[in-house]
C-alpha positions as YAML, in Angstrom:
chain: A
units: angstrom
residues:
- id: 1
  name: MET
  ca: [-8.84, -15.33, 27.84]
- id: 2
  name: SER
  ca: [-10.41, -18.37, 26.21]
- id: 3
  name: LEU
  ca: [-9.94, -18.43, 22.44]
- id: 4
  name: PRO
  ca: [-11.93, -20.43, 19.91]
- id: 5
  name: THR
  ca: [-10.18, -23.27, 18.12]
- id: 6
  name: THR
  ca: [-11.59, -22.43, 14.67]
- id: 7
  name: MET
  ca: [-12.19, -19.28, 12.66]
- id: 8
  name: ARG
  ca: [-13.65, -18.00, 9.41]
- id: 9
  name: GLN
  ca: [-11.03, -17.38, 6.76]
- id: 10
  name: ILE
  ca: [-10.60, -16.86, 3.02]
- id: 11
  name: ARG
  ca: [-8.87, -19.33, 0.73]
- id: 12
  name: PHE
  ca: [-8.36, -19.37, -3.02]
- id: 13
  name: ALA
  ca: [-9.66, -22.57, -4.64]
- id: 14
  name: GLY
  ca: [-6.94, -22.49, -7.29]
- id: 15
  name: SER
  ca: [-5.82, -19.57, -9.46]
- id: 16
  name: GLY
  ca: [-8.30, -17.40, -11.32]
- id: 17
  name: GLY
  ca: [-10.82, -14.60, -10.98]
- id: 18
  name: PRO
  ca: [-12.86, -13.61, -7.94]
- id: 19
  name: GLU
  ca: [-14.94, -16.79, -8.38]
- id: 20
  name: VAL
  ca: [-12.10, -18.84, -6.80]
- id: 21
  name: ILE
  ca: [-12.50, -17.00, -3.48]
- id: 22
  name: GLN
  ca: [-13.98, -19.26, -0.82]
- id: 23
  name: VAL
  ca: [-15.01, -18.65, 2.80]
- id: 24
  name: GLU
  ca: [-14.04, -21.62, 4.92]
- id: 25
  name: THR
  ca: [-13.36, -22.65, 8.51]
- id: 26
  name: GLY
  ca: [-9.79, -23.23, 9.67]
- id: 27
  name: PRO
  ca: [-7.76, -23.51, 12.87]
- id: 28
  name: VAL
  ca: [-6.89, -20.44, 14.93]
- id: 29
  name: PRO
  ca: [-3.09, -20.02, 14.74]
- id: 30
  name: SER
  ca: [-0.77, -19.59, 17.72]
- id: 31
  name: PRO
  ca: [1.88, -16.84, 17.97]
- id: 32
  name: GLY
  ca: [5.52, -17.84, 17.99]
- id: 33
  name: GLN
  ca: [8.65, -16.08, 19.22]
- id: 34
  name: GLY
  ca: [8.31, -12.33, 18.78]
- id: 35
  name: GLN
  ca: [4.74, -12.58, 17.50]
- id: 36
  name: VAL
  ca: [1.23, -11.75, 18.68]
- id: 37
  name: LEU
  ca: [-2.19, -13.08, 17.76]
- id: 38
  name: VAL
  ca: [-4.63, -10.37, 16.70]
- id: 39
  name: LYS
  ca: [-8.40, -10.69, 16.61]
- id: 40
  name: VAL
  ca: [-8.96, -9.02, 13.26]
- id: 41
  name: ILE
  ca: [-11.50, -6.21, 13.09]
- id: 42
  name: ALA
  ca: [-10.61, -5.05, 9.58]
- id: 43
  name: ALA
  ca: [-8.32, -6.04, 6.71]
- id: 44
  name: GLY
  ca: [-7.28, -3.93, 3.76]
- id: 45
  name: VAL
  ca: [-7.79, -5.17, 0.20]
- id: 46
  name: ASN
  ca: [-4.75, -4.52, -1.97]
- id: 47
  name: ARG
  ca: [-3.78, -5.13, -5.58]
- id: 48
  name: PRO
  ca: [-1.17, -7.77, -4.58]
- id: 49
  name: ASP
  ca: [-4.02, -9.81, -3.06]
- id: 50
  name: CYS
  ca: [-5.62, -9.98, -6.50]
- id: 51
  name: ILE
  ca: [-2.29, -10.88, -8.09]
- id: 52
  name: GLN
  ca: [-1.86, -13.70, -5.55]
- id: 53
  name: ARG
  ca: [-5.37, -14.93, -6.35]
- id: 54
  name: ALA
  ca: [-4.53, -14.95, -10.07]
- id: 55
  name: GLY
  ca: [-1.45, -17.10, -9.45]
- id: 56
  name: GLY
  ca: [1.32, -14.54, -8.92]
- id: 57
  name: TYR
  ca: [3.02, -12.98, -5.87]
- id: 58
  name: PRO
  ca: [2.83, -16.06, -3.63]
- id: 59
  name: PRO
  ca: [3.49, -15.85, 0.12]
- id: 60
  name: PRO
  ca: [7.10, -16.58, 1.11]
- id: 61
  name: PRO
  ca: [7.89, -20.18, 2.11]
- id: 62
  name: GLY
  ca: [6.45, -21.08, 5.49]
- id: 63
  name: ALA
  ca: [3.79, -18.35, 5.50]
- id: 64
  name: THR
  ca: [0.08, -19.10, 5.39]
- id: 65
  name: ASP
  ca: [-1.60, -18.91, 1.99]
- id: 66
  name: ILE
  ca: [-4.55, -17.06, 3.51]
- id: 67
  name: PRO
  ca: [-4.41, -13.67, 1.71]
- id: 68
  name: GLY
  ca: [-4.24, -10.27, 3.37]
- id: 69
  name: LEU
  ca: [-1.26, -7.96, 3.96]
- id: 70
  name: GLU
  ca: [-2.61, -5.50, 6.54]
- id: 71
  name: ILE
  ca: [-4.96, -5.70, 9.51]
- id: 72
  name: SER
  ca: [-6.27, -3.91, 12.54]
- id: 73
  name: GLY
  ca: [-7.63, -5.42, 15.71]
- id: 74
  name: ARG
  ca: [-6.95, -6.36, 19.32]
- id: 75
  name: VAL
  ca: [-4.09, -8.43, 20.70]
- id: 76
  name: VAL
  ca: [-5.51, -11.64, 22.20]
- id: 77
  name: ALA
  ca: [-2.33, -13.71, 22.70]
- id: 78
  name: VAL
  ca: [1.34, -12.82, 23.10]
- id: 79
  name: GLY
  ca: [4.26, -15.01, 22.07]
- id: 80
  name: ALA
  ca: [7.57, -15.45, 23.85]
- id: 81
  name: GLY
  ca: [9.92, -12.49, 23.80]
- id: 82
  name: VAL
  ca: [7.24, -9.85, 23.26]
- id: 83
  name: HIS
  ca: [7.44, -7.08, 25.85]
- id: 84
  name: ASP
  ca: [5.99, -3.97, 24.19]
- id: 85
  name: LEU
  ca: [2.49, -5.35, 23.54]
- id: 86
  name: LYS
  ca: [-0.08, -6.83, 25.88]
- id: 87
  name: MET
  ca: [-3.49, -8.43, 25.75]
- id: 88
  name: GLY
  ca: [-6.19, -5.99, 24.69]
- id: 89
  name: ASP
  ca: [-3.90, -3.53, 22.88]
- id: 90
  name: GLU
  ca: [-5.47, -2.09, 19.76]
- id: 91
  name: VAL
  ca: [-3.06, -2.19, 16.84]
- id: 92
  name: CYS
  ca: [-2.75, -2.08, 13.09]
- id: 93
  name: ALA
  ca: [-0.10, -4.27, 11.52]
- id: 94
  name: LEU
  ca: [1.71, -5.13, 8.32]
- id: 95
  name: VAL
  ca: [1.51, -8.91, 7.94]
- id: 96
  name: ILE
  ca: [3.16, -11.25, 5.48]
- id: 97
  name: SER
  ca: [-0.19, -12.99, 4.83]
- id: 98
  name: GLY
  ca: [-3.24, -14.18, 6.76]
- id: 99
  name: GLY
  ca: [-5.20, -10.94, 7.08]
- id: 100
  name: TYR
  ca: [-8.43, -12.25, 5.54]
- id: 101
  name: ALA
  ca: [-9.36, -14.19, 8.67]
- id: 102
  name: GLU
  ca: [-10.87, -13.70, 12.13]
- id: 103
  name: TYR
  ca: [-7.46, -14.19, 13.78]
- id: 104
  name: CYS
  ca: [-4.05, -13.36, 12.35]
- id: 105
  name: ILE
  ca: [-0.43, -13.71, 13.44]
- id: 106
  name: ALA
  ca: [1.56, -10.46, 13.38]
- id: 107
  name: ASP
  ca: [5.22, -9.81, 14.12]
- id: 108
  name: ALA
  ca: [5.31, -7.57, 17.16]
- id: 109
  name: PRO
  ca: [7.79, -5.03, 15.67]
- id: 110
  name: LEU
  ca: [5.40, -4.46, 12.74]
- id: 111
  name: CYS
  ca: [2.42, -3.62, 14.97]
- id: 112
  name: LEU
  ca: [1.68, 0.09, 15.22]
- id: 113
  name: PRO
  ca: [-0.75, 1.85, 17.57]
- id: 114
  name: VAL
  ca: [-4.06, 3.04, 16.18]
- id: 115
  name: PRO
  ca: [-3.58, 6.78, 15.53]
- id: 116
  name: LYS
  ca: [-5.55, 9.14, 17.73]
- id: 117
  name: GLY
  ca: [-9.03, 9.83, 16.45]
- id: 118
  name: LEU
  ca: [-9.10, 6.92, 14.01]
- id: 119
  name: THR
  ca: [-11.33, 3.87, 14.24]
- id: 120
  name: LEU
  ca: [-9.95, 0.36, 13.97]
- id: 121
  name: LEU
  ca: [-11.63, 0.13, 10.57]
- id: 122
  name: GLU
  ca: [-9.76, 3.21, 9.33]
- id: 123
  name: ALA
  ca: [-6.47, 2.07, 10.83]
- id: 124
  name: GLY
  ca: [-6.72, -1.31, 9.10]
- id: 125
  name: GLY
  ca: [-6.10, 0.35, 5.75]
- id: 126
  name: LEU
  ca: [-2.90, 2.15, 6.76]
- id: 127
  name: PRO
  ca: [0.02, -0.30, 7.00]
- id: 128
  name: GLU
  ca: [0.47, -1.57, 3.44]
- id: 129
  name: ASN
  ca: [0.05, 1.90, 1.96]
- id: 130
  name: VAL
  ca: [2.20, 3.78, 4.44]
- id: 131
  name: PHE
  ca: [5.04, 1.25, 4.63]
- id: 132
  name: THR
  ca: [5.16, 1.17, 0.82]
- id: 133
  name: VAL
  ca: [4.99, 4.93, 0.31]
- id: 134
  name: TYR
  ca: [7.50, 5.85, 2.99]
- id: 135
  name: ASP
  ca: [10.08, 3.32, 1.84]
- id: 136
  name: ASN
  ca: [9.74, 4.09, -1.87]
- id: 137
  name: VAL
  ca: [9.08, 7.83, -1.96]
- id: 138
  name: PHE
  ca: [11.37, 8.96, 0.86]
- id: 139
  name: THR
  ca: [13.99, 6.25, 1.35]
- id: 140
  name: ARG
  ca: [14.50, 5.09, -2.24]
- id: 141
  name: GLY
  ca: [13.14, 8.15, -4.04]
- id: 142
  name: ARG
  ca: [14.89, 10.55, -1.64]
- id: 143
  name: LEU
  ca: [12.13, 13.13, -2.06]
- id: 144
  name: THR
  ca: [12.93, 16.37, -0.22]
- id: 145
  name: ARG
  ca: [11.25, 19.70, 0.39]
- id: 146
  name: GLY
  ca: [11.02, 21.88, -2.72]
- id: 147
  name: GLU
  ca: [11.21, 19.01, -5.20]
- id: 148
  name: THR
  ca: [8.51, 17.87, -7.61]
- id: 149
  name: ILE
  ca: [7.05, 14.36, -7.68]
- id: 150
  name: LEU
  ca: [4.85, 12.69, -10.29]
- id: 151
  name: ILE
  ca: [2.57, 10.00, -8.84]
- id: 152
  name: HIS
  ca: [0.85, 7.73, -11.33]
- id: 153
  name: GLY
  ca: [-2.54, 6.37, -10.25]
- id: 154
  name: GLY
  ca: [-3.17, 9.03, -7.65]
- id: 155
  name: SER
  ca: [-6.67, 7.84, -6.70]
- id: 156
  name: SER
  ca: [-5.48, 4.40, -5.54]
- id: 157
  name: GLY
  ca: [-4.65, 3.61, -1.92]
- id: 158
  name: ILE
  ca: [-0.94, 3.96, -2.59]
- id: 159
  name: GLY
  ca: [-1.54, 7.02, -4.76]
- id: 160
  name: TYR
  ca: [-3.58, 9.15, -2.37]
- id: 161
  name: THR
  ca: [-1.27, 8.22, 0.54]
- id: 162
  name: ALA
  ca: [1.74, 9.32, -1.52]
- id: 163
  name: ILE
  ca: [0.00, 12.59, -2.39]
- id: 164
  name: GLN
  ca: [-0.71, 13.40, 1.25]
- id: 165
  name: LEU
  ca: [2.72, 12.48, 2.58]
- id: 166
  name: ALA
  ca: [4.59, 14.21, -0.26]
- id: 167
  name: LYS
  ca: [2.65, 17.43, 0.38]
- id: 168
  name: GLN
  ca: [3.44, 17.22, 4.09]
- id: 169
  name: ALA
  ca: [7.11, 16.91, 3.12]
- id: 170
  name: GLY
  ca: [6.91, 20.19, 1.20]
- id: 171
  name: ALA
  ca: [6.98, 18.78, -2.33]
- id: 172
  name: THR
  ca: [5.04, 19.90, -5.40]
- id: 173
  name: VAL
  ca: [2.76, 17.00, -6.36]
- id: 174
  name: ILE
  ca: [1.61, 16.12, -9.87]
- id: 175
  name: THR
  ca: [-0.52, 13.04, -10.39]
- id: 176
  name: THR
  ca: [-2.24, 11.13, -13.16]
- id: 177
  name: ALA
  ca: [-5.66, 9.50, -12.96]
- id: 178
  name: GLY
  ca: [-8.19, 8.06, -15.38]
- id: 179
  name: SER
  ca: [-11.26, 10.30, -15.03]
- id: 180
  name: ALA
  ca: [-12.33, 13.81, -14.10]
- id: 181
  name: GLU
  ca: [-13.77, 12.45, -10.83]
- id: 182
  name: LYS
  ca: [-10.50, 10.77, -9.93]
- id: 183
  name: CYS
  ca: [-8.54, 13.90, -10.79]
- id: 184
  name: GLN
  ca: [-10.75, 15.96, -8.49]
- id: 185
  name: PHE
  ca: [-10.21, 13.37, -5.74]
- id: 186
  name: CYS
  ca: [-6.44, 13.76, -6.18]
- id: 187
  name: ARG
  ca: [-6.72, 17.53, -5.90]
- id: 188
  name: ASP
  ca: [-8.84, 17.10, -2.77]
- id: 189
  name: MET
  ca: [-6.02, 14.99, -1.33]
- id: 190
  name: GLY
  ca: [-3.58, 17.85, -1.95]
- id: 191
  name: ALA
  ca: [-2.23, 17.32, -5.47]
- id: 192
  name: ASP
  ca: [-1.13, 20.56, -7.08]
- id: 193
  name: VAL
  ca: [-1.91, 19.23, -10.56]
- id: 194
  name: ALA
  ca: [-4.00, 16.22, -11.59]
- id: 195
  name: ILE
  ca: [-3.79, 15.06, -15.21]
- id: 196
  name: ASN
  ca: [-6.48, 12.90, -16.82]
- id: 197
  name: TYR
  ca: [-4.32, 10.51, -18.82]
- id: 198
  name: ARG
  ca: [-7.31, 9.42, -20.92]
- id: 199
  name: THR
  ca: [-7.89, 12.92, -22.33]
- id: 200
  name: GLU
  ca: [-4.50, 14.60, -21.97]
- id: 201
  name: ASP
  ca: [-0.90, 13.81, -22.92]
- id: 202
  name: TRP
  ca: [0.64, 13.67, -19.46]
- id: 203
  name: ARG
  ca: [4.17, 13.79, -20.86]
- id: 204
  name: ALA
  ca: [3.47, 17.08, -22.65]
- id: 205
  name: ARG
  ca: [1.81, 18.46, -19.51]
- id: 206
  name: ILE
  ca: [4.83, 17.57, -17.40]
- id: 207
  name: LYS
  ca: [7.11, 19.35, -19.84]
- id: 208
  name: ASP
  ca: [4.86, 22.40, -19.82]
- id: 209
  name: ILE
  ca: [4.36, 22.49, -16.03]
- id: 210
  name: THR
  ca: [8.08, 22.18, -15.29]
- id: 211
  name: GLY
  ca: [9.26, 24.47, -18.09]
- id: 212
  name: GLY
  ca: [11.00, 21.55, -19.76]
- id: 213
  name: LYS
  ca: [13.02, 20.71, -16.65]
- id: 214
  name: GLY
  ca: [11.15, 17.51, -15.72]
- id: 215
  name: VAL
  ca: [10.24, 16.16, -12.29]
- id: 216
  name: ASP
  ca: [12.60, 15.02, -9.56]
- id: 217
  name: VAL
  ca: [10.83, 11.80, -8.54]
- id: 218
  name: ILE
  ca: [8.31, 9.52, -10.25]
- id: 219
  name: LEU
  ca: [6.36, 6.82, -8.40]
- id: 220
  name: ASP
  ca: [5.03, 4.33, -10.94]
- id: 221
  name: MET
  ca: [3.00, 1.14, -10.80]
- id: 222
  name: VAL
  ca: [2.15, 0.86, -14.52]
- id: 223
  name: GLY
  ca: [5.35, -0.20, -16.22]
- id: 224
  name: GLY
  ca: [5.38, -1.23, -19.88]
- id: 225
  name: PRO
  ca: [5.65, 1.81, -22.18]
- id: 226
  name: TYR
  ca: [5.57, 4.09, -19.13]
- id: 227
  name: LEU
  ca: [9.18, 3.15, -18.36]
- id: 228
  name: GLN
  ca: [10.64, 5.12, -21.28]
- id: 229
  name: GLN
  ca: [8.10, 7.90, -20.90]
- id: 230
  name: ASN
  ca: [8.94, 8.24, -17.21]
- id: 231
  name: VAL
  ca: [12.67, 8.36, -17.86]
- id: 232
  name: ASN
  ca: [12.13, 11.05, -20.49]
- id: 233
  name: SER
  ca: [10.10, 13.07, -17.96]
- id: 234
  name: LEU
  ca: [12.76, 13.16, -15.23]
- id: 235
  name: ALA
  ca: [14.95, 16.13, -14.43]
- id: 236
  name: PHE
  ca: [18.73, 15.88, -14.04]
- id: 237
  name: GLU
  ca: [19.55, 13.55, -11.12]
- id: 238
  name: GLY
  ca: [15.89, 12.42, -11.14]
- id: 239
  name: ARG
  ca: [14.72, 9.17, -9.56]
- id: 240
  name: LEU
  ca: [12.19, 6.69, -10.96]
- id: 241
  name: VAL
  ca: [10.75, 4.33, -8.35]
- id: 242
  name: GLN
  ca: [8.89, 1.28, -9.71]
- id: 243
  name: ILE
  ca: [6.56, -0.53, -7.29]
- id: 244
  name: ALA
  ca: [4.34, -2.61, -9.61]
- id: 245
  name: PHE
  ca: [3.65, -3.51, -13.24]
- id: 246
  name: LEU
  ca: [-0.02, -3.20, -14.12]
- id: 247
  name: GLN
  ca: [0.96, -3.45, -17.79]
- id: 248
  name: SER
  ca: [4.28, -5.25, -18.15]
- id: 249
  name: SER
  ca: [7.75, -5.54, -16.63]
- id: 250
  name: ARG
  ca: [9.24, -5.82, -20.14]
- id: 251
  name: THR
  ca: [9.63, -3.11, -22.75]
- id: 252
  name: GLU
  ca: [12.06, -1.81, -25.34]
- id: 253
  name: PHE
  ca: [14.16, 0.79, -23.59]
- id: 254
  name: ASP
  ca: [16.72, 3.45, -24.52]
- id: 255
  name: PHE
  ca: [19.18, 3.73, -21.62]
- id: 256
  name: LEU
  ca: [21.04, 6.77, -22.96]
- id: 257
  name: PRO
  ca: [18.94, 9.40, -21.09]
- id: 258
  name: VAL
  ca: [19.79, 7.63, -17.82]
- id: 259
  name: MET
  ca: [23.48, 8.22, -18.49]
- id: 260
  name: LEU
  ca: [23.18, 11.72, -19.90]
- id: 261
  name: ARG
  ca: [20.99, 13.04, -17.08]
- id: 262
  name: ARG
  ca: [22.50, 10.90, -14.29]
- id: 263
  name: LEU
  ca: [19.17, 9.30, -13.44]
- id: 264
  name: THR
  ca: [18.40, 6.61, -10.87]
- id: 265
  name: ILE
  ca: [16.00, 3.76, -11.59]
- id: 266
  name: THR
  ca: [15.02, 1.76, -8.53]
- id: 267
  name: GLY
  ca: [12.14, -0.23, -7.13]
- id: 268
  name: SER
  ca: [11.17, -2.68, -4.46]
- id: 269
  name: THR
  ca: [8.79, -5.29, -3.15]
- id: 270
  name: LEU
  ca: [7.79, -5.34, 0.50]
- id: 271
  name: ARG
  ca: [6.41, -8.79, 1.26]
- id: 272
  name: PRO
  ca: [9.59, -10.94, 0.96]
- id: 273
  name: ARG
  ca: [11.71, -8.73, 3.23]
- id: 274
  name: SER
  ca: [12.81, -9.85, 6.67]
- id: 275
  name: VAL
  ca: [11.12, -8.65, 9.84]
- id: 276
  name: GLU
  ca: [14.32, -6.73, 10.68]
- id: 277
  name: LEU
  ca: [14.20, -4.76, 7.42]
- id: 278
  name: LYS
  ca: [10.49, -4.01, 7.81]
- id: 279
  name: LYS
  ca: [11.06, -3.01, 11.45]
- id: 280
  name: ALA
  ca: [13.43, -0.27, 10.27]
- id: 281
  name: ILE
  ca: [10.56, 1.18, 8.24]
- id: 282
  name: ALA
  ca: [8.10, 0.77, 11.13]
- id: 283
  name: ASP
  ca: [10.44, 2.68, 13.45]
- id: 284
  name: LYS
  ca: [10.57, 5.59, 11.00]
- id: 285
  name: LEU
  ca: [6.78, 5.55, 10.65]
- id: 286
  name: ARG
  ca: [6.39, 5.83, 14.42]
- id: 287
  name: SER
  ca: [8.69, 8.83, 14.62]
- id: 288
  name: ASP
  ca: [8.03, 10.66, 11.35]
- id: 289
  name: ILE
  ca: [4.59, 9.70, 10.01]
- id: 290
  name: TRP
  ca: [2.31, 8.59, 12.85]
- id: 291
  name: PRO
  ca: [2.29, 12.11, 14.40]
- id: 292
  name: LEU
  ca: [0.76, 13.37, 11.13]
- id: 293
  name: TYR
  ca: [-2.12, 10.93, 11.58]
- id: 294
  name: ASP
  ca: [-2.39, 11.67, 15.30]
- id: 295
  name: ASN
  ca: [-2.73, 15.38, 14.50]
- id: 296
  name: GLY
  ca: [-5.16, 14.89, 11.63]
- id: 297
  name: LYS
  ca: [-2.79, 16.37, 9.04]
- id: 298
  name: VAL
  ca: [-3.20, 13.24, 6.90]
- id: 299
  name: LYS
  ca: [-6.05, 10.78, 6.97]
- id: 300
  name: PRO
  ca: [-7.14, 7.45, 5.52]
- id: 301
  name: ILE
  ca: [-9.89, 7.49, 2.90]
- id: 302
  name: ILE
  ca: [-12.18, 4.46, 2.70]
- id: 303
  name: HIS
  ca: [-14.13, 3.96, -0.52]
- id: 304
  name: LYS
  ca: [-16.22, 0.95, 0.49]
- id: 305
  name: VAL
  ca: [-16.42, -1.67, 3.23]
- id: 306
  name: PHE
  ca: [-17.40, -5.31, 2.60]
- id: 307
  name: PRO
  ca: [-18.03, -8.11, 5.10]
- id: 308
  name: LEU
  ca: [-15.64, -11.04, 4.86]
- id: 309
  name: GLU
  ca: [-18.32, -13.08, 3.08]
- id: 310
  name: GLN
  ca: [-18.29, -10.56, 0.22]
- id: 311
  name: THR
  ca: [-14.57, -10.77, -0.53]
- id: 312
  name: ARG
  ca: [-15.39, -11.70, -4.12]
- id: 313
  name: GLU
  ca: [-17.21, -8.39, -4.57]
- id: 314
  name: ALA
  ca: [-14.31, -6.55, -2.94]
- id: 315
  name: HIS
  ca: [-11.81, -8.07, -5.38]
- id: 316
  name: ALA
  ca: [-14.06, -7.33, -8.34]
- id: 317
  name: LEU
  ca: [-14.20, -3.68, -7.29]
- id: 318
  name: MET
  ca: [-10.43, -3.54, -6.86]
- id: 319
  name: GLU
  ca: [-9.87, -4.93, -10.36]
- id: 320
  name: SER
  ca: [-12.40, -2.52, -11.87]
- id: 321
  name: SER
  ca: [-10.24, 0.41, -10.68]
- id: 322
  name: ALA
  ca: [-13.46, 2.31, -10.00]
- id: 323
  name: HIS
  ca: [-12.57, 3.03, -6.37]
- id: 324
  name: LEU
  ca: [-11.31, 6.26, -4.81]
- id: 325
  name: GLY
  ca: [-9.20, 5.31, -1.81]
- id: 326
  name: LYS
  ca: [-9.18, 2.08, 0.18]
- id: 327
  name: ILE
  ca: [-11.36, -1.00, -0.09]
- id: 328
  name: MET
  ca: [-11.78, -2.70, 3.29]
- id: 329
  name: LEU
  ca: [-13.04, -5.98, 4.69]
- id: 330
  name: GLU
  ca: [-14.86, -5.75, 8.02]
- id: 331
  name: VAL
  ca: [-14.06, -9.10, 9.62]
- id: 332
  name: SER
  ca: [-15.28, -8.76, 13.21]
- id: 333
  name: GLN
  ca: [-16.86, -6.22, 15.53]
...
């Protein structure tokens, strides 16, 4: 198959708002050992992309500075040592960077098949959400059947994915969101209770809903004052999992409840991890989660699709927090 030598791609002309996003032409990369080259059909837009654009969360050393953490598309070149993928395979993949381009390098172990019944566009919005949710809710948060989880920001891509997967695991799901529309969306995704944090005291509601016991697991991406409030809302042996800081990573904090109620505070980032560590998650997704997508028990929700040339508009929408579900870039046909 003859490949072009150049491609359309997104670069950030410095750090700043969406205005620094530029569409440019660059060279098509070549896959190395254990890698494949994917012709990108769709790329998911994620909050870390906006943080990278603003000057934080840079790609690890040696990775391209083209943004984009998840893609879907067709394999068009195979590097040495790759035996499980071949030319023409349709995949979705977690990538370290480079997704906002017509062609993207992906590590073969982090490529997953497109679930049955899903389009490539839908599949392109799965990897970042599902890798993050599985690792943090089930591996680090140790959520099990019969427990209760509180998910902050339930209408986001991470949030609605966590709602769906937690319900499939047999948990009771409580979520917070910032409007009546978003709360209804969370209930539609399977949440047992959705709390509008702008009009209700979510801490008081948690206490009331659980009879004062508290919840077993909290998935939080807010930080700041939520840290103490989350800890105070956990049951004995409860687990707080921190995956982002939309407010702040610093706050005044009373550690005594952690000791008295034997709580666990944990968290993680995904991007800097080795391929081997991410592969362990991918293997669990194949066995435990992908059948749920194949059978239609869980599904991706796309809020809006933008062409690559409208990446600025996509980032502006992400930062407005007005979306319900995933924001996608359609890169190729």
